[in-house]
C-alpha positions as CSV (number, residue, x, y, z in Angstrom):
1,M,-3.6,-12.9,19.3
2,S,-0.1,-11.5,18.9
3,S,1.1,-8.9,16.6
4,T,4.6,-10.1,16.2
5,L,5.8,-10.9,12.5
6,E,8.4,-13.0,13.5
7,G,9.3,-15.5,10.7
8,R,7.0,-13.9,8.2
9,V,7.9,-12.5,5.0
10,A,6.5,-9.3,3.7
11,V,6.8,-7.6,0.1
12,V,5.9,-3.9,0.1
13,F,5.2,-2.0,-3.2
14,G,5.5,1.8,-3.3
15,V,8.3,3.3,-1.7
16,A,9.5,6.6,-3.2
17,N,10.9,8.5,-0.3
18,K,10.9,8.9,3.3
19,R,7.4,10.4,3.2
20,S,6.0,7.3,1.5
21,I,3.0,5.5,3.3
22,A,4.6,2.4,2.0
23,W,7.9,3.3,3.7
24,S,6.0,4.0,7.3
25,I,4.6,0.6,6.7
26,A,7.6,-1.0,5.9
27,Q,9.4,0.3,9.1
28,G,6.6,-1.1,11.0
29,L,6.6,-4.5,9.7
30,H,10.3,-4.7,10.3
31,N,10.1,-3.5,13.7
32,A,7.5,-6.4,14.2
33,G,10.1,-9.0,12.8
34,A,9.0,-9.4,9.3
35,K,11.8,-10.2,6.7
36,L,11.3,-7.5,4.1
37,A,11.4,-7.3,0.2
38,V,10.6,-3.7,-0.7
39,T,10.1,-2.5,-4.1
40,Y,10.6,1.1,-5.8
41,Q,9.3,1.8,-9.4
42,N,12.2,2.7,-11.6
43,Q,15.7,3.8,-11.9
44,R,14.6,7.7,-11.3
45,L,13.6,6.8,-8.0
46,E,16.4,4.0,-7.1
47,E,18.9,6.1,-5.3
48,E,16.7,7.5,-2.7
49,A,14.5,4.6,-2.3
50,R,17.2,2.0,-2.0
51,D,19.0,3.8,0.6
52,L,16.0,4.0,2.7
53,I,15.2,0.4,2.2
54,L,18.7,-0.9,2.8
55,S,18.9,1.1,5.9
56,L,16.5,-1.6,7.4
57,P,18.9,-4.3,8.7
58,G,18.0,-7.5,6.4
59,A,15.6,-5.9,4.0
60,E,16.2,-6.1,0.3
61,A,15.4,-3.8,-2.4
62,F,13.9,-4.7,-5.9
63,M,12.8,-2.5,-8.8
64,C,9.4,-3.4,-10.2
65,D,7.1,-1.2,-12.3
66,V,3.5,-2.7,-11.4
67,S,2.2,-1.7,-14.8
68,N,4.4,-4.0,-16.5
69,D,3.4,-7.8,-16.2
70,N,6.9,-9.2,-17.3
71,E,8.4,-7.1,-14.4
72,I,5.8,-8.4,-11.8
73,E,6.5,-12.1,-13.0
74,A,10.3,-11.5,-12.8
75,L,10.0,-10.1,-9.1
76,F,8.0,-12.8,-7.9
77,G,10.1,-15.4,-9.4
78,K,13.1,-13.9,-7.5
79,L,10.9,-13.8,-4.4
80,K,10.1,-17.5,-4.8
81,E,13.8,-18.4,-5.1
82,R,14.8,-16.1,-2.3
83,Y,12.2,-16.5,0.4
84,D,10.1,-19.8,-0.8
85,K,6.9,-18.5,0.8
86,L,5.1,-15.1,1.3
87,H,3.0,-14.1,4.1
88,V,2.1,-10.3,3.6
89,L,1.7,-8.2,0.6
90,V,1.4,-4.3,1.0
91,H,0.2,-2.4,-2.1
92,S,0.9,1.0,-1.7
93,V,0.8,2.5,-5.2
94,A,-0.9,5.2,-6.9
95,F,-0.5,7.3,-9.8
96,A,-2.2,9.7,-12.4
97,P,-0.7,11.8,-15.0
98,A,-0.1,15.2,-13.4
99,D,-2.5,17.2,-15.8
100,E,-5.2,14.9,-15.0
101,L,-5.0,16.1,-11.3
102,K,-5.9,19.7,-12.1
103,G,-9.2,21.2,-13.0
104,E,-12.6,19.3,-13.0
105,F,-13.2,15.8,-12.6
106,L,-15.4,15.8,-15.5
107,D,-12.6,16.8,-17.8
108,T,-10.6,13.7,-17.1
109,T,-9.6,12.2,-20.2
110,R,-10.4,8.4,-21.1
111,E,-6.4,7.7,-21.4
112,G,-5.6,9.5,-18.0
113,F,-8.4,7.5,-16.4
114,R,-7.1,4.4,-18.0
115,V,-3.6,4.9,-16.8
116,A,-4.8,6.0,-13.2
117,H,-6.6,2.7,-12.9
118,D,-4.0,0.4,-14.5
119,V,-1.5,1.6,-12.1
120,S,-3.5,2.4,-9.0
121,V,-6.0,-0.1,-9.1
122,Y,-5.4,-3.2,-11.6
123,S,-2.0,-3.7,-10.2
124,L,-3.3,-4.7,-7.0
125,I,-4.9,-7.7,-9.0
126,A,-1.9,-8.2,-10.9
127,V,0.4,-8.5,-7.9
128,S,-2.2,-10.4,-5.8
129,R,-2.4,-13.0,-8.5
130,A,1.2,-13.5,-8.5
131,A,1.6,-13.4,-4.8
132,A,-1.2,-16.1,-4.0
133,P,0.7,-19.0,-5.1
134,L,3.7,-18.1,-2.4
135,M,1.1,-17.6,0.2
136,E,0.8,-21.4,1.0
137,D,0.2,-20.9,4.6
138,G,-2.5,-18.1,4.2
139,G,-1.6,-14.6,4.4
140,S,-2.7,-10.9,4.4
141,I,-2.9,-8.3,1.4
142,I,-3.2,-4.7,2.3
143,T,-3.7,-1.8,-0.2
144,M,-4.5,1.8,0.3
145,T,-7.8,3.1,-0.8
146,Y,-10.1,6.1,-0.9
147,Y,-13.7,4.5,-0.8
148,C,-12.7,1.6,-3.0
149,A,-13.8,-2.1,-2.6
150,V,-11.5,-5.1,-2.1
151,R,-14.2,-7.4,-1.6
152,Y,-14.0,-9.2,-4.9
153,L,-10.6,-10.3,-4.1
154,A,-11.3,-11.0,-0.4
155,Y,-14.1,-13.3,-1.5
156,D,-11.9,-15.3,-4.2
157,L,-9.0,-15.5,-1.8
158,G,-10.8,-16.4,1.2
159,K,-10.9,-20.1,0.6
160,R,-7.0,-19.9,0.6
161,R,-7.1,-18.4,4.0
162,I,-5.8,-15.0,2.5
163,R,-7.4,-11.9,3.9
164,V,-7.5,-8.7,1.8
165,N,-8.1,-5.4,3.6
166,A,-7.6,-1.8,2.6
167,I,-6.2,1.4,4.6
168,S,-8.2,4.5,3.8
169,A,-5.7,7.3,5.1
170,G,-6.4,10.8,5.5
171,P,-4.4,13.5,3.6
172,I,-0.5,13.1,4.1
173,K,2.2,14.9,2.4
174,T,3.2,12.2,0.4
175,L,5.2,12.6,-2.9
176,A,2.1,11.6,-4.9
177,A,0.0,14.1,-3.0
178,R,2.2,17.1,-4.4
179,G,0.4,16.9,-7.7
180,I,-3.1,17.4,-6.2
181,A,-4.2,20.9,-6.5
182,G,-5.2,22.6,-3.4
183,F,-3.9,19.9,-1.3
184,G,-3.0,22.2,1.8
185,D,-6.5,23.4,1.9
186,M,-7.7,19.7,2.0
187,Q,-5.5,19.1,4.9
188,K,-6.7,22.2,6.6
189,S,-10.3,21.3,6.1
190,H,-9.7,17.6,7.3
191,A,-8.1,18.8,10.4
192,E,-11.1,21.2,11.1
193,R,-13.9,18.7,10.5
194,A,-12.3,15.6,11.8
195,P,-13.1,14.5,15.4
196,L,-9.7,14.3,16.7
197,Q,-9.2,17.9,15.3
198,R,-6.0,17.1,13.3
199,N,-4.5,15.2,10.4
200,V,-3.5,11.8,10.7
201,D,0.3,11.0,11.1
202,V,2.1,8.7,8.5
203,N,3.2,6.6,11.5
204,E,-0.3,5.9,12.5
205,V,-1.0,4.4,9.2
206,G,2.0,2.3,9.5
207,A,1.0,0.8,12.7
208,T,-2.4,-0.2,11.2
209,G,-0.6,-1.8,8.4
210,V,1.4,-3.8,11.0
211,F,-1.8,-5.0,12.8
212,L,-3.7,-5.9,9.2
213,A,-0.4,-8.0,8.5
214,S,-0.2,-9.9,11.9
215,D,-2.6,-12.7,13.4
216,A,-4.3,-10.0,15.7
217,S,-6.6,-9.3,12.7
218,S,-7.0,-12.8,11.5
219,G,-10.8,-12.6,11.6
220,I,-10.8,-9.5,9.2
221,T,-11.1,-9.6,5.5
222,G,-12.9,-7.5,2.8
223,E,-12.5,-4.4,5.1
224,V,-11.6,-0.8,4.5
225,I,-10.1,0.6,7.7
226,H,-10.2,4.4,8.0
227,V,-7.2,5.9,9.6
228,D,-8.1,9.4,9.2
229,C,-8.7,10.8,12.7
230,G,-12.5,10.0,12.4
231,Y,-13.0,12.3,9.2
232,N,-15.0,9.7,7.5
233,I,-17.7,9.6,10.1
234,M,-18.6,13.2,9.5
235,G,-20.0,13.2,5.9
236,F,-19.2,15.9,3.4
């Protein structure tokens, strides 16, 4: 099986800056030959995100807030008009209100939990629903996770020859990670306990994204692929 993506169209959600996992995956998909549509969330992120995206020859930048169904509908209308078909969708979006990332999990508010799940989890369903009609030839949907399930989507979309897998990455210094209290200690502990004795590099996550997008992973669906230097096998 080949890992080339020549002739494939991919849409990548979640680029914020050069440290984004989404950006690493986008670079990998571009190097593998995919035509790229890459999204950023809002005008606040537009300047840095657009400059990055447009630095990839042939890539196109689109603004889309995945918590807004109207924006999702409008985006996929543009993608249909521009590319006709879609082969790969990368969902690398996570958000929670900053105050919810401090203190004990027990103190999470109902509204904070709702917002986090709406943006980080439900948005995968929303963009997958919009993408499925464009995946006439089958396709690959990739999301990021930490011990979450993508199995319901994999089952529902399997009859359309659409695969759904998730990447569970180790701790990486992304924009979203900055708001997590004690993140530096988390990275240190991770490196000490992981079999490879280090933290994962963002480019390793990007390479896994390319693998899952390509025909080399054609028999894989409903899986969580851990890219964490083996940390997950050690328990807590």
